[in-house]
C-alpha positions, 0 to 999 in steps of 0.5 A: 405969274409975273413977267418982267418986262425987262427980261421979255424985251432982252429975249426979244432983242436976242431972238431978233438979232439971232434971226438977222445974223442967221439970215446974213450968214445964209446969204453970205454962204450962198454967195461964197458957194456960187463963187466956188462952184464952177460955172460949166462943170461938164464942158470939155476941159481946156489945156492938156487936160482930157475928159476920161469917160468910158461906158462899159455895159457888159461889165455889170453883167459879169460882176457879182453883187459883192464885187460891184459893191466893192467897186462902188465904195472904191470909186465913190460913185 
């Protein structure tokens, strides 16, 4: 089997450039996601906003499986 040295070098250059670009894009996306995500997600909101949360424990006992599944998909939780 005969290998062309020129083709092997071209493929190696492509692989190296591909890996470098993948590395750079990964770190760029990581920086952007760190900038977008809020720092303190669960702190009390400021201004006129309120934090709406209520724990209802007896509700899960009164609902059937189908109703609970429907609420799961409705609320997206």
